[in-house]
C-alpha positions in Angstrom: 26.8 2.8 0.0 23.2 1.7 -0.3 20.4 3.6 0.7 17.2 1.7 1.9 13.7 3.5 0.9 12.4 4.4 4.5 8.7 5.7 3.7 6.7 6.6 0.5 4.8 9.8 1.3 1.2 10.0 -0.2 -0.5 13.4 -0.2 -4.2 12.5 0.5 -7.5 14.5 1.2 -8.6 12.2 4.1 -5.7 10.9 6.2 -7.6 9.1 8.5 -9.9 7.2 5.9 -6.7 6.3 3.7 -4.7 4.9 7.2 -7.8 2.7 8.2 -7.7 1.5 4.4 -4.1 0.5 4.8 -4.4 -0.9 8.5 -7.3 -2.9 7.4 -6.1 -4.8 4.4 -2.1 -4.6 4.7 -2.1 -5.1 8.3 0.1 -1.7 8.8 0.7 -0.3 12.0 0.6 3.5 12.9 3.6 5.2 14.6 3.5 6.8 17.9 4.2 10.3 16.2 1.0 11.1 14.3 -0.2 14.7 14.1 -3.2 16.6 12.7 -2.6 16.0 9.1 0.2 13.3 9.3 0.7 9.8 10.1 3.4 7.2 9.4 2.3 3.5 8.7 5.0 0.7 9.5 5.0 -2.4 7.4 7.2 -4.0 10.2 9.8 -6.7 9.2 12.2 -4.1 8.0 9.7 -2.9 5.2 9.1 0.6 3.7 6.7 2.5 5.7 4.0 4.8 4.2 3.2 8.1 5.4 -0.2 10.1 5.0 0.0 13.6 4.7 -2.8 16.0 4.3 -3.3 17.3 0.9 -3.0 20.8 0.0 -7.1 21.9 -0.9 -5.6 22.7 -4.4 -4.1 19.1 -5.3 -6.3 16.8 -7.6 -7.1 13.6 -6.5 -4.7 10.6 -7.6 -1.0 10.5 -8.1 1.7 9.1 -10.4 2.8 6.6 -7.9 2.4 2.9 -7.4 3.1 1.2 -4.1 4.1 -2.4 -4.2 3.3 -4.9 -1.6 5.5 -8.2 -1.4 3.0 -11.5 -1.1 4.1 -14.9 -1.4 0.7 -16.0 -2.9 -1.3 -13.2 -4.7 -4.0 -15.3 -5.5 -4.9 -16.4 -2.0 -4.1 -12.5 -0.7 -6.3 -11.1 -3.7 -9.1 -13.5 -2.5 -8.9 -12.9 0.9 -9.1 -9.0 0.6 -11.8 -9.1 -2.2 -14.0 -10.9 0.4 -13.6 -7.9 2.5 -14.2 -5.5 -0.4 -11.0 -4.6 -1.8 -11.1 -5.3 -5.7 -8.3 -6.0 -8.0 -7.8 -6.2 -11.4 -6.5 -9.6 -12.8 -3.9 -11.8 -11.5 -1.0 -11.3 -14.1 1.7 -14.1 -14.3 5.1 -13.6 -15.8 7.9 -16.8 -15.1 8.0 -17.3 -11.8 6.0 -14.5 -10.4 2.4 -12.9 -10.5 1.1 -9.6 -9.6 -2.4 -8.0 -9.5 -3.4 -4.3 -9.5 -5.8 -2.0 -7.4 -6.3 1.4 -6.3 -6.5 2.7 -2.5 -9.6 5.0 -1.6 -7.5 8.0 -2.7 -6.8 6.9 -6.2 -3.4 5.8 -5.5 -2.2 2.9 -7.8 -0.9 -0.2 -5.5 -0.2 -3.6 -6.4 0.4 -6.9 -4.8 3.4 -8.9 -6.1 5.2 -12.3 -5.4 8.1 -10.9 -7.5 11.3 -11.5 -5.1 9.3 -12.8 -2.3 10.6 -16.0 -1.0 7.8 -18.6 -0.7 7.5 -20.1 2.8 
């Protein structure tokens, strides 16, 4: 039996700020069951959701996690997001795919990658 990833939970200090980041830069939409300290964002199209959970006051910032967003054209996506203030590192190319890394405002590693994404 195959089990699909349904969500990734990020424990963050500022749930609203991080939610706004993913909504703005990755067009994610909040699901209706948000509560104080929890919001789940849908990527649509059957993709993986991101749940944001209020971090404990003892949690250090950052996490050992990387969220990968599949995009057909890494350069175009990177250029569009950088025009809106989201900085990326260089685009790396390996064979028939490319990727670039960044971080969200909470210090979580994120990546945009064309690996496995069908070109339209």
